[in-house]
C-alpha positions in Angstrom: -11.1 -29.6 4.9 -9.3 -26.9 6.8 -6.1 -27.0 5.2 -8.0 -26.9 1.8 -9.8 -23.6 3.0 -6.3 -22.0 4.0 -4.6 -23.2 0.7 -7.6 -21.8 -1.3 -7.5 -18.7 0.4 -3.6 -18.2 -0.2 -4.3 -19.0 -4.0 -6.8 -16.5 -4.1 -4.7 -14.0 -2.4 -1.9 -14.6 -4.9 -4.0 -15.2 -8.4 -7.1 -13.5 -8.4 -5.6 -10.2 -9.3 -3.4 -11.8 -12.0 -6.6 -13.3 -13.3 -8.5 -10.5 -13.4 -6.2 -8.3 -15.3 -5.5 -11.1 -18.0 -9.4 -11.0 -18.5 -9.8 -7.3 -18.4 -6.8 -6.6 -20.7 -8.3 -8.9 -23.4 -12.0 -7.7 -23.4 -11.6 -4.3 -22.0 -11.9 -2.2 -18.6 -15.6 -1.8 -19.3 -16.0 -5.5 -18.3 -13.9 -5.6 -15.2 -16.7 -6.1 -12.8 -17.5 -9.4 -15.0 -13.7 -10.1 -15.0 -14.3 -10.2 -11.2 -17.2 -12.3 -11.3 -15.8 -14.8 -13.5 -12.5 -15.4 -11.5 -14.8 -15.4 -8.4 -17.0 -18.2 -9.8 -13.6 -20.0 -10.7 -12.5 -20.1 -7.1 -16.1 -21.3 -6.2 -15.8 -24.1 -8.1 -12.4 -24.8 -6.8 -13.8 -24.8 -3.5 -16.8 -27.3 -4.1 -14.2 -29.5 -6.3 -11.4 -29.9 -4.0 -13.4 -30.5 -1.0 -14.6 -33.7 -2.8 -11.5 -34.7 -4.7 -8.6 -32.7 -2.6 -6.5 -30.1 -4.1 -4.9 -30.9 -7.6 -1.3 -31.3 -8.1 -1.0 -28.3 -10.2 -3.7 -26.1 -8.5 -2.7 -22.8 -10.3 -3.0 -24.5 -13.7 -6.3 -25.8 -12.9 -7.6 -22.5 -11.9 -6.5 -20.9 -15.2 -8.0 -23.6 -17.3 -11.2 -23.4 -15.6 -11.1 -19.5 -15.6 -10.5 -19.4 -19.6 -13.2 -21.8 -20.3 -15.8 -19.7 -18.3 -14.3 -16.7 -19.8 -14.7 -17.9 -23.5 -18.1 -19.1 -22.7 -19.5 -16.2 -21.6 -18.2 -13.7 -24.1 -19.4 -16.0 -26.5 -22.7 -16.5 -25.5 -23.0 -12.6 -25.0 -21.5 -12.0 -28.5 -18.9 -9.6 -27.1 -16.3 -11.9 -28.6 -17.8 -11.9 -32.0 -18.6 -8.1 -32.1 -15.7 -6.5 -30.4 -12.8 -8.8 -29.9 -12.5 -10.7 -33.2 -12.7 -7.7 -35.6 -9.9 -6.1 -33.3 -7.7 -9.3 -34.0 -8.5 -9.4 -37.6 -7.6 -6.0 -38.1 -3.9 -6.7 -36.9 -2.3 -9.2 -39.0 0.4 -9.8 -36.5 -1.8 -10.8 -33.9 -1.7 -14.6 -33.1 -5.0 -16.4 -33.6 -4.9 -17.6 -29.9 -4.8 -14.0 -28.7 -8.5 -14.4 -28.3 -8.1 -16.5 -25.1 -6.9 -15.1 -22.0 -3.0 -15.2 -21.7 -1.8 -16.6 -18.5 1.8 -17.1 -19.1 4.0 -15.4 -17.0 4.7 -12.8 -19.5 1.0 -12.1 -20.1 0.3 -11.8 -16.5 3.3 -9.4 -16.0 2.1 -7.1 -18.8 -1.5 -7.1 -17.7 -0.9 -6.3 -14.1 1.4 -3.5 -15.1 -1.0 -2.2 -17.7 -4.0 -2.7 -15.0 -1.7 -0.6 -12.4 -1.7 2.4 -14.9 -5.2 2.2 -15.6 -6.4 2.1 -12.0 -4.1 5.0 -11.1 -5.6 7.2 -13.7 -6.2 10.8 -12.7 -9.9 10.6 -13.7 -10.6 8.3 -10.3 -10.3 9.9 -6.8 -7.2 9.0 -4.7 -9.2 6.9 -2.5 -11.1 5.3 -4.8 -7.8 4.3 -6.6 -6.5 2.8 -3.2 -9.8 0.9 -2.8 -9.6 -0.3 -6.4 -6.1 -1.5 -5.9 -6.9 -3.3 -3.0 -9.4 -5.0 -4.9 -8.1 -5.7 -8.5 -4.2 -5.5 -8.0 -4.0 -7.1 -4.4 -7.2 -9.3 -4.2 -8.7 -8.5 -1.1 -12.1 -9.4 -0.4 -14.9 -6.4 0.4 -14.9 -7.4 4.2 -10.9 -6.9 4.1 -11.2 -3.4 2.3 -14.1 -2.4 4.6 -11.9 -3.3 7.7 -9.0 -1.3 6.2 -11.1 1.8 5.7 -12.9 1.3 9.1 -16.0 1.6 6.6 -19.1 -0.6 5.9 -19.7 -2.7 3.2 -22.6 -0.4 1.6 -19.9 2.4 1.3 -17.1 0.5 0.0 -19.3 -1.2 -2.7 -20.6 2.2 -3.7 -17.2 3.5 -3.8 -15.7 0.7 -6.0 -18.8 1.0 -8.4 -18.1 4.4 -8.8 -14.5 3.8 -9.7 -15.8 0.9 -12.4 -18.1 3.5 -14.1 -15.4 6.0 -13.9 -13.2 3.6 -15.7 -16.0 2.8 -18.5 -17.3 6.5 -19.0 -13.7 7.7 -19.3 -12.9 4.9 -21.6 -9.6 4.4 -19.8 -7.6 1.6 -21.7 -5.5 -1.0 -20.4 -2.1 -0.3 -21.9 1.3 1.2 -21.2 1.1 5.0 -21.4 2.8 6.9 -24.5 6.4 7.4 -23.7 5.7 11.3 -23.5 3.2 10.7 -20.6 5.0 7.8 -19.0 6.9 9.8 -16.4 3.5 11.6 -15.3 1.4 8.6 -15.1 4.3 6.7 -13.0 4.3 9.6 -10.5 0.7 8.8 -10.1 0.9 5.0 -9.8 4.2 5.5 -7.3 2.0 7.8 -5.4 -1.0 5.4 -5.1 1.4 2.6 -4.0 2.8 4.9 -1.2 -0.7 5.7 0.0 -1.5 1.8 -0.1 1.5 1.0 1.9 0.7 3.7 4.3 -2.7 2.4 4.6 -1.6 -0.8 5.9 1.4 0.6 8.0 -0.3 3.4 9.9 -3.6 1.6 9.9 -5.8 2.0 12.9 -7.7 -1.4 12.2 -6.6 -4.0 14.9 -6.1 -6.8 12.3 -2.4 -6.9 12.3 -2.3 -9.6 9.4 -4.4 -7.2 7.1 -2.2 -4.5 8.0 1.1 -6.6 6.9 -0.6 -8.3 3.8 -1.4 -4.7 2.7 2.3 -3.4 3.2 3.5 -6.6 1.6 1.2 -6.3 -1.7 2.1 -2.5 -2.0 5.9 -3.7 -2.1 4.9 -6.6 -4.6 3.4 -4.2 -7.1 6.4 -1.6 -6.4 8.7 -4.7 -7.2 6.8 -5.6 -10.3 7.7 -2.0 -11.6 11.4 -2.5 -11.3 11.0 -5.6 -13.7 9.7 -3.4 -16.4 12.9 -1.1 -18.0 10.6 1.9 -18.5 9.4 2.3 -14.9 12.7 1.1 -13.4 13.7 4.5 -12.4 15.5 6.1 -9.4 12.2 7.1 -7.9 10.8 3.6 -8.1 13.8 2.1 -6.3 13.6 4.9 -3.8 10.0 4.3 -3.0 10.9 0.4 -2.9 13.8 1.1 -0.4 11.2 3.2 2.1 8.9 0.3 2.2 11.6 -2.2 2.7 12.8 -0.2 5.6 9.5 0.4 7.2 8.4 -3.2 6.9 11.7 -4.2 8.3 10.5 -3.0 11.9 6.6 -4.0 11.3 6.9 -7.0 14.0 8.8 -4.9 16.5 6.1 -2.1 16.6 3.3 -4.1 18.5 3.8 -6.0 21.8 3.0 -9.7 21.4 1.1 -9.6 24.9 -1.1 -6.5 24.3 -2.5 -4.4 21.3 -0.3 -1.2 22.4 2.0 0.1 19.8 5.5 0.0 20.9 7.4 3.3 20.5 10.4 3.4 18.3 12.8 3.9 21.4 11.3 0.9 23.3 11.4 -1.4 20.0 13.5 -4.7 20.4 16.2 -4.5 17.6 16.4 -8.2 17.5 12.8 -8.3 16.0 13.8 -6.1 13.0 14.1 -8.0 9.9 17.7 -7.7 8.6 17.0 -8.9 5.2 14.6 -6.5 4.5 16.9 -3.7 5.9 19.5 -5.0 3.5 17.3 -5.2 0.8 16.2 -1.7 1.4 19.8 -0.6 1.4 20.2 -2.3 -2.3 17.5 -0.3 -3.5 18.5 2.9 -2.0 21.9 2.8 -3.7 20.3 1.9 -6.9 17.9 4.9 -6.3 21.0 7.6 -6.4 21.6 6.6 -10.1 20.6 10.0 -12.4 19.7 13.5 -11.0 16.3 12.9 -9.6 15.9 13.6 -6.1 12.1 13.2 -4.9 10.4 13.0 -1.7 10.9 9.1 -1.7 14.3 9.4 -1.8 14.7 11.7 1.3 12.1 9.6 3.1 13.9 6.5 2.3 17.3 8.0 3.9 15.1 9.0 7.0 13.7 5.4 7.3 17.2 4.0 6.6 18.6 6.0 9.7 15.6 4.5 11.8 17.2 1.1 11.1 20.2 2.0 13.1 19.3 1.8 16.7 21.9 4.0 18.2 20.4 7.2 19.7 23.2 9.7 18.8 23.4 13.3 18.1 24.8 12.7 14.6 22.0 10.5 13.6 19.4 13.1 14.5 21.2 15.9 13.0 21.4 13.9 9.8 17.6 13.1 10.1 16.7 16.8 10.8 18.3 18.0 7.7 16.8 15.4 5.4 13.4 16.6 7.3 14.7 20.3 6.2 14.9 19.1 2.6 11.9 17.3 2.6 9.8 20.4 3.9 11.3 22.3 1.0 10.1 20.0 -1.8 7.2 18.6 -0.3 5.6 20.4 2.5 3.0 18.6 4.8 1.9 19.1 8.4 3.3 15.5 9.5 6.5 16.3 8.0 6.7 19.5 10.0 5.4 17.4 13.2 8.2 15.0 12.3 10.9 17.4 11.7 10.3 19.1 15.1 10.7 15.6 17.0 14.0 15.3 15.2 14.9 18.8 16.1 14.1 17.8 19.9 16.4 14.9 19.7 19.2 16.7 18.1 18.9 20.0 20.1 16.7 19.7 22.7 13.4 20.6 24.1 13.7 24.4 24.2 14.6 24.6 20.5 11.9 22.1 19.6 9.2 23.9 21.7 9.5 27.0 20.1 9.1 25.4 16.7 6.2 23.3 17.9 4.3 26.0 19.2 4.3 27.6 15.8 2.4 24.4 14.1 -0.9 24.7 15.9 -2.0 21.3 14.4 -5.4 21.4 16.6 -6.8 18.0 15.4 -3.8 16.1 15.6 -3.2 13.8 18.7 0.2 13.2 17.7 0.9 17.3 17.8 -0.5 17.2 21.5 1.5 13.9 22.4 4.8 15.7 21.4 3.8 19.0 23.1 3.1 17.0 26.2 6.5 15.1 25.9 8.3 18.9 25.4 6.5 20.3 28.3 7.3 17.4 30.7 10.7 18.8 31.0 9.4 22.3 32.2 5.8 22.3 33.0 4.0 19.3 34.3 0.4 21.0 34.3 0.9 22.0 30.8 2.1 18.7 29.8 -1.0 17.4 31.4 -3.3 19.5 29.5 -1.4 18.3 26.0 -1.6 14.8 27.2 -5.4 14.9 28.0 -6.3 16.7 24.6 -4.1 14.0 22.8 -6.3 11.2 24.7 -9.3 13.0 23.6 -8.2 13.0 19.9 -6.9 9.6 19.7 -8.8 7.4 17.4 -8.4 4.0 18.9 -8.5 2.5 22.2 -5.1 1.2 22.0 -3.5 4.8 21.6 -5.8 6.0 24.1 -4.2 3.5 26.7 -0.7 4.3 25.5 -1.2 8.0 26.1 -3.1 7.2 29.5 0.2 5.7 30.8 2.0 8.9 29.8 -0.5 10.9 32.1 -0.2 8.3 34.7 3.6 8.8 34.6 3.0 12.5 35.5 2.0 11.4 38.9 -0.6 14.7 38.9 -4.0 13.9 40.4 
């Protein structure tokens, strides 16, 4: 029974988003919540049936067949098929007669998911809601998992998703590939949402490491899907995928097996890095240099590639410093400025970095005060202590607070 439950959970994670996308593509995004309900009912029926009879040999095909039956039954019963879908089919002589059924072919699923990606990433929906919808519709995460990821509560998440679905309906967002003249702009938005989705997992403050990793892997899967479609197989797409591969390669080394404390980059065990993912990152980074496009993803990917070389040399940090200089020029943000100051510290010493750090004044950023504490550690232990204490106050998780406390204790000041 437990094995069946685990197998069903894996199937749900893998197939939920595909099935919802296919059904919504056929009947329209205004029925997306209904598509979710139909797919959820399908999995509920699977759980009840498979507990008694065992998992069928072709479990995925079983799910598709049941979902197709439930879909056709519901839409025929509510006359949506008769009033909305069939007239559209009849007006298109080239449309096959079986197009009124959900198309669960490999091509149908791929096209549906790509179109759903563009629909969800419409500028009509706020960025945070896009990520929530992406987790639910594109990645198949449950409400409990989304709630944990956002450190929120079910009521808030449900309201957010409801408003996002309503926006899709009222704005009449269609599931279709954007026209060629708008594709570049729409693709930028899709890539940005996938970038945020990956970061939501990689830099998450939730203690559920499985959830963190799953979110990263789903963002990578969706980005890889874009590389299968020629119009979205762009240098920028390859650069983002390279960035994700480099970061994901160090996922297992970022946390000690014996505690929930994060492992600093300098202390990570290189043997725990995933060399296959590093090689994949280099592959996509090489593909990204085709053409004249230079995006923030290109620069971040190159920075991440240097972090996959453990040697702590001046040359390495000078290269990273220059890349951060370029990144600040095309996409300034306080976090990039902070990371650039750390690279300056590693490349040219604490004196040069301290001058730059004092200019940033990121008063609500605990990483900023961590860096100040590290820099003042070389010259003024009392100042270092004050900054570490400020970082401790601002830190959001107990794991981070314990890590900062270790730095405070290491100063040896009462």
